[in-house]
C-alpha positions in Angstrom: 82.9 83.4 125.6 82.2 86.6 127.5 83.4 87.0 131.1 83.8 89.7 133.6 86.6 90.4 136.1 86.2 92.7 139.1 89.1 94.3 140.9 91.1 97.4 141.3 92.8 99.2 138.4 96.6 98.7 138.9 97.3 102.4 138.0 94.4 104.4 139.3 93.5 102.4 142.4 89.8 102.6 141.5 87.4 99.8 141.5 86.7 98.5 138.0 84.8 95.8 136.1 86.6 94.4 133.0 84.5 92.6 130.4 86.3 90.2 128.0 84.8 89.1 124.8 86.4 87.3 121.8 89.9 87.7 123.2 89.7 91.5 123.7 88.6 93.9 126.4 85.1 94.8 125.3 84.3 97.2 128.2 85.8 98.7 131.3 83.5 100.4 133.8 83.8 101.9 137.2 82.1 99.8 139.8 82.2 99.8 143.5 83.4 96.5 144.8 85.4 95.2 147.7 87.7 93.0 145.7 91.2 92.6 147.2 92.7 92.1 143.8 94.4 94.3 141.3 93.9 94.0 137.5 96.9 94.8 135.3 98.2 94.2 131.8 100.1 90.9 131.3 103.9 91.0 131.8 106.2 91.0 128.8 109.7 89.6 129.2 112.2 90.4 126.5 114.8 87.9 127.9 114.0 84.4 129.1 116.8 81.8 128.9 114.8 79.2 130.8 112.6 78.6 133.7 111.7 75.9 136.3 114.4 73.5 135.2 113.7 73.9 131.5 116.5 75.5 129.5 116.5 76.9 126.0 120.3 76.7 125.9 120.8 73.0 126.7 120.4 71.1 123.4 118.8 69.2 122.1 115.5 70.3 123.6 112.1 69.0 122.6 109.1 70.9 121.3 107.4 70.0 124.6 110.0 72.1 126.5 108.8 75.2 124.7 105.3 74.5 125.7 106.3 73.6 129.3 108.2 76.9 129.8 105.4 79.0 128.3 102.7 77.4 130.5 105.0 77.6 133.6 105.5 81.3 133.0 101.7 82.0 133.2 101.8 81.5 136.9 104.4 84.4 137.0 102.0 86.7 135.1 104.0 86.5 131.9 101.7 86.6 128.9 104.4 87.3 126.2 108.1 86.6 126.2 111.1 86.2 123.9 113.0 82.9 124.3 116.6 83.9 124.5 119.3 81.8 122.8 122.8 82.7 124.0 126.2 82.3 122.3 126.8 78.7 121.1 127.8 76.8 118.0 126.2 77.8 114.7 124.3 74.6 114.3 123.1 74.6 117.9 121.6 78.1 117.5 120.0 77.0 114.3 118.4 73.9 115.9 117.2 75.9 118.9 115.4 78.6 116.9 113.9 76.0 114.5 112.4 74.1 117.4 110.9 77.2 118.9 109.5 78.3 115.6 108.0 74.9 114.9 106.0 75.0 118.2 104.7 78.5 117.5 103.4 77.4 114.1 101.7 74.4 115.4 100.2 75.8 118.7 98.2 79.0 118.4 98.3 80.0 122.1 102.1 79.3 122.3 102.6 81.3 119.1 100.7 84.2 120.7 102.8 84.1 123.8 106.1 84.1 121.8 106.0 87.1 119.5 109.7 86.6 118.7 113.1 85.1 119.5 116.0 86.9 121.1 119.5 85.9 120.0 122.0 87.1 122.6 125.4 86.6 120.9 127.6 85.2 119.4 128.5 88.6 118.0 129.6 90.0 121.3 132.9 91.0 123.0 135.5 88.2 123.4 136.9 90.0 126.5 136.6 88.6 130.0 134.0 90.6 131.9 131.8 91.9 129.1 131.5 88.4 127.7 130.0 87.1 130.9 129.2 83.4 130.9 129.1 83.2 127.1 131.5 80.6 125.7 134.6 82.3 124.3 135.2 79.6 121.7 131.9 80.5 119.9 132.3 84.3 120.0 132.8 85.8 116.5 132.3 88.9 114.3 128.9 89.7 112.9 128.1 87.5 109.9 125.0 88.4 107.9 124.9 85.2 105.9 125.0 83.2 109.1 122.2 85.3 110.6 120.1 84.8 107.5 120.5 81.1 107.9 119.2 81.2 111.5 116.4 83.5 110.4 115.4 81.1 107.7 115.4 78.2 110.2 113.3 80.4 112.6 110.8 81.2 109.8 111.5 84.9 110.4 110.8 84.8 114.1 114.1 86.2 115.3 113.0 89.7 116.4 115.9 90.8 118.7 119.6 90.4 118.5 122.2 91.4 121.1 125.6 92.3 119.8 128.7 94.3 120.6 129.5 97.1 118.1 133.2 96.8 118.7 133.6 94.6 115.6 134.5 96.4 112.3 131.6 94.7 110.5 129.0 95.9 113.0 127.6 99.0 111.3 126.8 97.2 108.1 125.3 94.3 110.0 123.1 96.5 112.1 121.8 98.4 109.1 120.8 95.1 107.5 119.1 93.8 110.6 117.2 97.1 111.0 116.2 96.9 107.4 114.8 93.4 107.9 112.8 94.4 111.0 115.1 93.0 113.7 115.7 95.1 116.8 119.4 95.5 117.5 120.4 95.7 121.1 123.9 96.6 122.5 125.1 94.3 125.1 128.1 92.2 126.4 130.2 95.0 124.9 133.7 96.6 125.3 132.9 99.1 122.5 134.3 102.6 122.6 131.9 105.5 122.9 132.4 106.3 119.2 131.5 102.7 118.2 128.3 103.0 120.3 127.4 106.3 118.7 127.9 104.7 115.3 125.8 101.7 116.2 122.9 104.0 117.3 123.2 106.0 114.1 123.0 102.7 112.2 119.8 101.9 114.0 120.6 100.1 117.3 117.6 100.7 119.6 118.2 98.9 122.9 120.7 98.2 125.7 120.7 94.6 126.9 120.7 94.4 130.8 122.7 97.6 131.1 125.2 97.6 133.9 125.7 93.9 133.7 128.0 91.9 131.4 130.7 94.5 131.9 134.3 94.8 133.2 134.7 95.0 136.9 136.8 98.2 136.5 136.1 100.9 134.0 137.5 104.4 133.2 135.5 106.9 135.2 134.6 108.6 131.8 134.2 108.0 129.0 133.0 104.4 129.0 130.4 102.2 127.3 127.9 102.4 130.2 127.8 106.3 130.3 127.6 106.4 126.5 124.6 104.1 126.4 122.9 106.2 129.0 123.6 109.3 127.1 122.1 108.0 123.8 118.5 109.3 123.8 117.5 106.8 121.1 118.4 103.7 123.2 115.8 102.0 125.3 117.4 100.5 128.4 116.7 97.0 129.9 117.3 96.7 133.6 117.5 93.6 135.9 115.9 95.0 139.1 116.1 91.9 141.3 118.1 93.6 144.0 121.3 91.6 143.2 122.4 92.6 139.7 122.3 96.4 140.1 122.5 98.7 143.1 119.6 101.0 143.7 121.7 104.1 142.9 122.3 102.8 139.4 118.6 101.9 138.9 117.6 105.3 140.1 120.0 107.1 137.7 119.1 104.9 134.7 115.4 105.4 135.2 115.7 109.1 135.6 117.8 109.4 132.5 115.8 107.1 130.3 112.3 107.9 131.6 109.7 106.1 129.6 112.4 104.3 127.7 113.5 102.2 130.7 112.2 98.6 130.9 112.5 95.6 133.1 113.7 92.2 132.1 114.3 89.1 134.2 117.1 87.5 132.1 115.9 84.3 133.9 118.0 81.2 133.7 116.6 77.7 134.0 117.1 77.6 137.8 114.5 80.3 138.2 111.4 78.9 140.0 113.3 76.0 141.6 113.8 75.5 145.4 116.7 77.1 147.1 119.8 74.9 147.3 123.0 73.8 145.6 123.0 73.0 141.9 125.5 71.7 139.3 125.2 73.7 136.1 126.5 73.2 132.6 127.9 76.8 132.5 128.7 78.1 136.0 129.7 74.8 137.6 128.5 74.5 141.2 126.1 77.3 142.2 123.9 78.3 145.1 120.3 79.5 144.9 119.6 81.3 148.2 116.1 81.6 149.8 116.2 85.3 148.9 116.5 84.4 145.2 120.2 85.2 144.7 122.1 82.8 142.4 125.8 82.8 143.0 128.8 80.6 142.5 129.4 78.1 145.3 132.9 79.4 146.1 132.2 83.1 146.0 128.8 84.6 147.0 129.8 87.9 145.4 129.9 86.4 142.0 126.5 86.0 140.4 125.7 82.9 138.4 122.7 84.3 136.5 119.3 85.6 137.3 116.8 83.6 139.2 114.1 86.2 139.8 111.1 86.9 137.6 109.6 90.2 136.6 107.1 90.3 139.5 110.1 90.2 141.9 111.7 93.0 140.0 108.5 95.0 140.2 108.3 94.4 143.9 112.0 95.4 144.5 111.5 98.8 142.7 108.5 99.6 144.7 109.8 98.4 148.1 113.0 100.5 147.5 111.0 103.6 146.9 112.3 104.0 143.4 108.9 103.9 141.6 105.2 103.6 142.3 103.8 100.1 141.9 102.0 101.1 138.7 105.1 102.6 137.1 107.1 99.5 137.9 104.4 97.3 136.4 104.3 99.5 133.3 108.1 99.0 132.9 107.5 95.2 132.7 104.3 95.3 130.5 103.2 98.3 128.5 106.7 99.7 127.8 108.2 96.5 126.3 104.9 96.0 124.4 105.3 99.5 123.0 108.9 99.1 122.2 108.4 95.9 120.3 105.2 97.0 118.7 102.9 94.4 120.3 99.1 95.1 120.3 99.2 94.8 124.1 100.8 98.3 124.2 97.3 99.6 124.9 97.2 98.0 128.3 93.9 98.2 130.1 91.8 99.9 127.4 88.7 99.0 125.5 89.4 96.8 122.4 92.9 96.0 123.6 93.9 92.3 123.7 92.8 90.7 126.9 96.3 89.8 128.2 95.6 90.4 131.8 97.0 89.5 135.3 94.9 89.5 138.5 97.2 89.9 141.5 97.4 90.6 145.2 99.9 92.9 146.8 100.7 90.8 149.8 103.5 91.5 152.3 105.4 93.7 149.8 105.2 91.0 147.1 103.2 90.4 144.0 101.1 87.3 144.2 99.6 86.3 140.9 96.0 85.0 141.3 94.9 84.6 137.6 96.5 85.1 134.2 94.5 85.6 131.0 96.0 85.3 127.5 94.0 86.6 124.6 90.9 86.4 126.8 91.5 82.8 127.9 92.1 82.0 131.5 95.4 80.1 131.4 96.3 80.1 135.1 94.4 80.3 138.3 95.8 79.9 141.8 94.4 77.1 144.0 
């Protein structure tokens, strides 16, 4: 069904009319209109652990949960995302990826929204600090046969794996992953600069939420954060919610990485819930503040995960004067699409997939008004 959306181009600020036909943008034309809305590419999140009380890391979970999270994310403007399974037992990870893959195969629109699965662990650092909230009892060295078992259960849908290259088996494992079309991301690591360089030479292409999942104290230089910034071939994911990283770090990382800097939410299942006190299966008692900060009950300085979505990260970058609104939006849409090779890398162009968000910029915040996935209106405010 053909339809037309009128608004303002998110990057140029010019009035446009976007025609959607058969799931694609069939035409974009300049047209004077007084619409208060922006039209932008759909947001792409490479790291979603859960949302609105639904958790990919509390098992068993049903196939309905996968659908519920996907549909809930539409109101956040997210049209593509990578469900993220963190460190756990071998069987638990296998069951999780199998359930997600099953839904993608049965439900066409869900399959289009989930282009892949992100496995974060268990091949990470066992050290306190870099390990973060990942269960130490499940951390282990890279195991290709085990990973193949998970990939078989996922029917080939595992597209990203986060690991630490500090393990002796890392280089061979990375090479095998890259050879099979899986993106290897460095994260939760205590690796030496040399080990990071070896990982990049073997094909590692991304840094997982750089600056987080690290020791509280590091040598001034060299260290694994500097080394990842210095590696030109690494794309960098950043959590720009205003709590995980100071503005100075965001500024430096974006200057160094340029077009290879991307935003992720790393959202946990408490994202989208009302402020208050919660009991969690990982962090114990935590507090979600009205500002969106998630911290342990006993110490407000210790974060208990990320509770802000990509649109809040976009807003923070812009309000802080670190980027234009259009660049911040690109960091959360076109760039991750380009990095992962999704057809949505074309953004707002003729013949590109009609994964679109209509939003208002209201009181320094993004307010999503409509979300389209493959040309279908999947969310509308009201």
